[in-house]
C-alpha positions as CSV (number, residue, x, y, z in Angstrom):
1,M,78.7,95.5,126.4
2,V,81.8,94.5,124.5
3,L,79.6,93.3,121.5
4,L,77.9,96.7,121.4
5,V,81.3,98.6,121.4
6,L,82.6,96.3,118.6
7,A,79.4,96.9,116.6
8,F,79.7,100.6,117.1
9,L,83.4,100.6,115.9
10,A,82.5,98.4,113.0
11,S,79.7,100.8,112.0
12,L,82.2,103.6,111.6
13,L,84.4,101.6,109.1
14,P,82.3,102.4,105.9
15,S,82.3,106.2,106.6
16,V,86.0,106.3,107.6
17,G,86.9,104.2,104.6
18,L,85.0,106.5,102.2
19,F,86.7,109.6,103.8
20,L,90.2,108.1,103.4
21,W,89.5,107.2,99.8
22,L,87.8,110.4,98.7
23,R,90.4,112.7,100.1
24,K,93.0,111.0,97.9
25,I,91.0,111.0,94.6
26,E,92.4,114.3,93.2
27,G,96.0,113.6,94.3
28,D,96.4,117.2,95.6
29,P,98.0,117.6,99.1
30,E,96.3,121.0,99.6
31,F,92.9,119.5,98.7
32,E,93.5,116.6,101.1
33,G,93.9,119.2,103.9
34,I,90.6,120.8,102.8
35,C,89.0,117.4,102.9
36,N,90.1,117.1,106.5
37,K,88.4,120.4,107.2
38,A,85.3,119.3,105.4
39,L,85.0,116.2,107.7
40,L,85.5,118.4,110.8
41,Q,83.0,121.0,109.4
42,G,80.4,118.3,109.1
43,A,81.0,117.1,112.7
44,I,80.7,120.7,113.9
45,T,77.4,121.0,112.1
46,V,75.6,119.2,114.9
47,L,75.9,122.5,116.9
48,P,73.9,124.7,114.6
49,V,71.5,121.8,114.0
50,V,70.7,121.7,117.7
51,G,69.9,125.5,117.7
52,C,67.9,125.3,114.4
53,S,66.0,122.3,115.6
54,A,65.1,124.0,118.9
55,L,63.7,127.0,117.1
56,L,61.7,124.9,114.7
57,A,60.4,122.8,117.6
58,L,59.2,126.0,119.2
59,G,57.4,126.8,116.0
60,G,55.8,123.4,116.1
61,A,54.7,124.0,119.7
62,G,53.1,127.3,118.6
63,L,51.2,125.5,115.8
64,T,50.0,122.9,118.3
65,L,48.6,125.6,120.6
66,L,47.0,127.5,117.7
67,F,45.6,124.7,115.6
68,G,45.7,121.7,117.9
69,L,48.4,120.0,115.8
70,G,48.7,116.4,116.8
71,G,49.0,112.8,115.5
72,I,50.3,112.3,112.0
73,P,50.6,116.1,111.2
74,K,52.6,116.7,114.4
75,A,54.9,113.7,113.7
76,A,55.3,114.9,110.0
77,Y,56.3,118.4,111.2
78,H,58.8,117.0,113.7
79,D,60.4,114.6,111.2
80,F,60.4,116.7,108.0
81,I,60.9,120.1,109.5
82,V,62.5,119.9,113.0
83,L,64.9,117.0,112.0
84,A,65.4,116.6,108.3
85,L,65.1,120.2,107.1
86,S,67.2,121.7,109.9
87,E,70.0,119.1,109.3
88,E,70.1,119.4,105.5
89,L,70.0,123.2,105.6
90,C,72.7,123.4,108.2
91,K,74.9,121.0,106.3
92,C,74.5,123.1,103.1
93,F,75.3,126.3,105.0
94,M,78.4,124.9,106.6
95,F,79.6,123.5,103.3
96,H,79.4,127.0,101.7
97,K,81.1,128.5,104.7
98,L,83.9,126.0,104.1
99,L,84.2,127.1,100.4
100,E,84.4,130.8,101.4
101,K,87.5,130.1,103.5
102,Y,89.7,129.3,100.5
103,Q,90.6,131.3,97.4
104,R,90.4,128.4,95.0
105,A,88.8,127.7,91.6
106,W,86.4,125.0,92.7
107,S,85.5,122.2,90.3
108,W,82.3,120.2,90.1
109,M,84.2,117.3,91.5
110,D,85.3,119.5,94.5
111,Y,81.7,120.2,95.2
112,I,80.7,116.6,95.2
113,I,83.6,115.3,97.3
114,L,83.5,118.1,99.9
115,M,79.8,118.0,100.4
116,T,79.9,114.2,100.7
117,L,82.6,114.6,103.4
118,V,80.5,117.2,105.2
119,G,77.7,114.7,105.3
120,I,80.0,111.9,106.5
121,G,81.4,114.1,109.2
122,F,77.9,115.0,110.4
123,G,76.9,111.3,110.3
124,L,79.9,110.2,112.4
125,A,79.1,112.9,115.0
126,E,75.4,112.0,115.0
127,D,76.2,108.3,115.4
128,I,77.6,108.8,118.9
129,P,74.3,109.9,120.7
130,Y,72.3,107.5,118.5
131,A,74.5,104.6,119.6
132,I,73.4,105.1,123.2
133,G,70.7,102.5,123.8
134,A,70.7,101.2,120.2
135,G,71.2,97.6,119.4
136,A,74.1,96.1,117.5
137,I,72.0,95.5,114.4
138,V,70.8,99.1,114.2
139,M,74.3,100.4,114.6
140,L,75.6,98.2,111.7
141,I,72.7,99.2,109.5
142,R,73.3,102.9,110.1
143,G,77.0,102.3,109.4
144,A,76.5,100.3,106.2
145,T,74.0,102.7,104.7
146,C,76.1,105.8,105.5
147,M,72.9,107.9,104.9
148,H,74.3,111.4,105.5
149,G,77.2,110.6,103.2
150,G,74.7,109.6,100.5
151,Y,72.6,112.7,101.1
152,G,75.8,114.8,100.9
153,F,76.7,113.1,97.6
154,I,73.3,114.0,96.1
155,M,73.5,117.6,97.4
156,G,77.0,118.1,96.2
157,Y,76.3,116.8,92.7
158,F,73.4,119.1,92.2
159,L,75.0,122.2,93.9
160,G,78.0,121.6,91.6
161,K,75.7,121.3,88.6
162,A,74.0,124.6,89.5
163,K,77.4,126.3,89.7
164,K,78.5,124.7,86.5
165,T,75.4,125.6,84.5
166,G,74.3,128.8,86.2
167,N,70.8,127.3,86.7
168,K,69.8,127.8,90.3
169,A,67.0,125.2,90.0
170,W,69.6,122.5,90.3
171,A,70.7,124.0,93.7
172,V,67.1,123.8,94.9
173,A,66.9,120.2,93.8
174,G,70.2,119.6,95.7
175,V,68.5,120.6,98.9
176,V,65.0,119.3,98.3
177,I,65.8,115.8,97.2
178,P,68.0,114.9,100.3
179,W,65.5,116.7,102.5
180,L,62.6,114.6,101.3
181,L,64.5,111.3,101.4
182,H,65.7,112.1,104.9
183,G,62.2,113.2,106.0
184,F,60.4,110.2,104.7
185,Y,62.9,107.9,106.3
186,D,62.5,109.5,109.7
187,F,58.8,109.7,109.3
188,G,58.6,106.0,108.4
189,L,60.2,105.2,111.8
190,S,57.8,107.3,113.8
191,D,55.2,105.6,116.1
192,E,52.4,107.6,114.6
193,F,53.2,106.3,111.1
194,A,53.6,102.8,112.3
195,A,50.1,102.9,113.8
196,L,48.6,103.3,110.3
197,G,49.1,99.6,109.5
198,E,51.4,96.6,109.7
199,N,53.0,97.3,106.3
200,T,54.3,100.8,107.2
201,P,57.8,99.6,108.2
202,Y,58.4,98.9,104.5
203,L,58.8,102.7,103.9
204,S,61.9,103.0,106.1
205,V,63.3,99.6,105.0
206,S,63.0,100.7,101.3
207,L,64.6,104.1,102.0
208,A,67.4,102.4,103.9
209,A,68.0,100.1,100.9
210,F,67.9,103.1,98.6
211,A,70.6,104.7,100.8
212,L,72.8,101.7,100.4
213,V,72.2,101.8,96.6
214,T,73.2,105.5,96.7
215,I,76.5,104.6,98.3
216,V,77.1,102.0,95.6
217,I,76.3,104.7,92.9
218,L,78.7,107.1,94.7
219,I,81.5,104.6,94.5
220,I,80.9,103.8,90.9
221,F,80.6,107.5,90.1
222,F,84.0,108.3,91.5
223,I,85.7,105.3,89.9
224,R,84.3,106.2,86.5
225,H,84.6,110.0,86.6
226,R,87.7,110.7,88.7
227,H,89.6,111.7,85.6
228,D,86.7,113.2,83.7
229,E,87.6,116.8,82.7
230,R,83.9,117.8,82.7
231,Y,84.0,117.4,86.5
232,L,87.6,118.5,87.1
233,T,87.6,121.8,85.3
234,P,86.7,124.9,87.4
235,T,83.0,125.6,87.5
236,V,82.2,128.7,85.4
237,P,78.4,129.4,85.0
238,V,77.2,129.4,81.4
239,P,75.9,133.0,81.5
240,E,79.4,134.2,82.4
241,L,80.8,132.4,79.5
242,A,78.2,133.8,77.2
243,T,78.8,137.4,78.3
244,S,82.5,137.4,78.4
245,P,83.9,139.7,75.8
246,E,85.9,138.3,72.9
247,P,89.5,139.3,72.9
248,T,90.4,141.8,70.2
249,A,93.7,141.4,68.4
250,E,96.0,144.4,68.3
251,P,96.9,145.3,64.7
252,S,100.5,144.5,63.9
253,E,102.9,147.1,62.7
254,E,102.8,145.6,59.2
255,N,99.0,145.8,59.1
256,A,99.1,149.3,60.5
257,D,101.5,150.4,57.8
258,T,99.3,148.7,55.2
259,E,96.2,150.5,56.5
260,S,97.9,153.8,56.5
261,E,99.1,153.5,52.9
262,P,95.8,154.6,51.2
263,S,95.6,157.8,53.2
264,S,99.3,158.6,52.3
265,L,98.6,158.0,48.6
266,I,95.6,160.3,48.7
267,E,97.6,163.0,50.3
268,S,100.3,162.6,47.7
């Protein structure tokens, strides 16, 4: 029992360490407070996820009654829609609700950091029920990969890019990519998928390894770009820049007098 408790506490260290580091990156006390709210917002996200998952599960039950959904299709619906889609959409929704609370010119870096922290907060809250009945190795793997933090990093990067460029396709990518990664990971752990063959566990192992690589990329990104003006300047969509009117210079008194001279000469 003591070993399991220690394993659970150890599994929290990567997420907590990332949180403490990311909130300090911009060196802004106000932003640090917003980072605290982002972590809390992520933890609270488990509540709308429960409701959203329940509704989608009812939809799955309806499909089962109407079309006899079962086996692999039923497992895929549960893992991709009931679990992965509801969690990624709810995290994205709660992230935008957080942004709406503050009158602030958000930068691309803000998007990436805050969405990552929303993911970390959700992952920490989700770890508590998952730890019940789990082994020490599973806890440590979940903690080391910090999957929801990685999904948040990907989502925040593309949502910020969409805001920066004005291209909504990047926002779609920001939701679809984490959703697919999440869905395939959960699906790879399902009994129905495991029944397809002895090599099926490689899918989840590969995606867990990819999640670990994502965290490494996350760390390298923040080290390399924490002072990059491209990410630190407020996000202004390109169309807005293109349509903004050019300022017109007011004529000086000297120019005004010069322009009025021809008319005065004609009159004389």
